[in-house]
N, C-alpha and C positions, 0 to 999 in steps of 0.2 A: 605660332608655330602650324606647321602643316599637319592636318588631317591624313590617315594614310589612305583616305579615299580621294584625296584631292589633287592627285598628281597626274600627269599626263599618261595616258594608256602605253605611251611608248618609252616611258622613263624605264631607268633599269629598276627601280623600286617596285614598278607596277607589275613588270616581267616575273621578278623574283616572287611576288605575290600570288600571281597566277601560278606559278610551278609549285608554289607550298601547299595550294588546295588542290593540284592534280593528285589523281589515282597514283598509287605506288607500285600496282601490281597490274600489268595488263596482260591477257592472253592473246598469243599470237599463234598465226601457223606460219609455218616456213617452206617454201617451195623452191626445190633448186631444179633450174632447167639445163641439161645437159645431155647430148648424144653419147658422150663418153663416160660418165662418171658413175659409179656404183655408190650405195650407201657408205660402203667401206672408204671408198677414196674421194668421196664429198667432203672435202676438209671445209670448203666455206659454209656449208650447210651447216655442218659440225660447228663452227666458229659462231656463227650467228646464234645458234640454239644455246652454246655455253655462255655467250654475252648476255643474253636476255637473262639466263638463269642466275649470272651472277650478279644481277643487278635487279633480282627479285621479282622478274615478270616469268610467266608461264607458257610454255609451247604445248598447245592443245592438239598438233599435228604436225607431221612433217611428209612430205612428198616429194619424190624425186622423178621427174618426167621428161620426156624427150622435148627438145628445142620444136614444137609443133604447137601453133596458135590454137588449134581446137583443145588441145590436151591442157595445154595451160589455163585457156577460159574455163576449161572443165573444173581443173582444180582449185581455181580462184572460187568459182561458184560453188563448189562443195565447200570451201571455206566460208562463205557468206550464208549457207543455210545453217551454220554451228552458231547457236544464238551466243556461245561463249566467247567467240573469236572476235577480238576488237581491231586486230591489225594483221594484215598478212605481208611478210617481208619475201621477196621473191630475190632469186640471185641467179645470174647467167643470161646469156644470149641478148646483151644489150649491146654488143658492137656493131660491125658494120658488114660482116662476111654474109654469105649467102643464107646459110643457115641460121643466123642470129634473128630472131622472129618475137624474141618476147616484149620488146617495146611495142610493136603492131598489136599483139595481144591484148596487152595492159592497157593502152592509149585509147584503144576502141572500147574499153568498158568503164573509163573515169567518167564521172559525173561534173568533177570538179578537180582541177588541176593544181598542183603545189609545186608550181615553176621554180618556184625558189630552192627546192630541193636539189632537181638537175643541175640547176645554174651552181649553185655552191659546192655541189660535189665536183662538178668540173673545175671549178675555180682551184678547190683544195686540190685536186688531183694534177691542174697544171702547176701549182707551187712546187709539187714532189718532182713530176716526170715532164713536164713542159707540155709542147705541143699536141703528142699524142692524145691528150686529154679530150680533144675536140671529136674524137672517135665515140666517145662513151655516150649513151644513151639512156643515162639513169632517169628516171623519172616517179614521181609518186602524185597520189591525190586519193581522192573519195569515190569508193562504190558502195551503194547500199548502206549508208552511215558507217563506214569502215573505213580506215586507212590502206593503202594499199601502197607500199615501197619496191621499186624495182631497182637492184644495184647489178654493176657487173659481178661476173663469177669470179673473178680471183680473189685469193685469201686477203690480199691487199688492200683491194678495193672495199671489199665486205668488212674488213677493220675500220678504214676509213669513214666509212658511210654510216659504220654503227657507231663508233666511238664519238664521232664528232658530229652526226646529226640527228640519227635515230633515237639512239638512247637518251641524250640529254633533252630532246623535247617529246618522247614519245606519251609519256602521262599527261603533259601539258595539252598533247593536240588531241587526245582523248577527252579530256575536261571539255576542250572547245566543242566539241562534236556532240557532247551531252548536255550543252547548255540549253 
């Protein structure tokens, strides 16, 4: 009989055990990057916060900023100064229009990239909407020991990223960071 510690690290059992030891409550900061939304019309930011809370996580801060790289970096840095914040979830500004600059702001700060997040997000998006998925520049990575996710700003894209990728792995990712 195989001991629970004698299995391949990539086996489903190993993955399940890692998740079992992951923290159940993660403290997050939510940032919406938009030139047109207000706190009342920011349905995507509200959705992120609601889904986090429904899954037992905390929201330490919420910011709505214009899609300006300096402003986005300033808010990320503010989140990094808060010792309670373990993850930062950003939505908006990931497309290819002239004003979309969230990707550049976030990417310049990443110390380690989690390329799989953007790749799988685009794959899942492709399954739903087809070739327009190539225009998404969703990304994720590590900055100063924190996980930063950057998703498109549409409510549908936020729901997809949160339900299929971020919420299922958030605790596991934080556990890996603190090993």
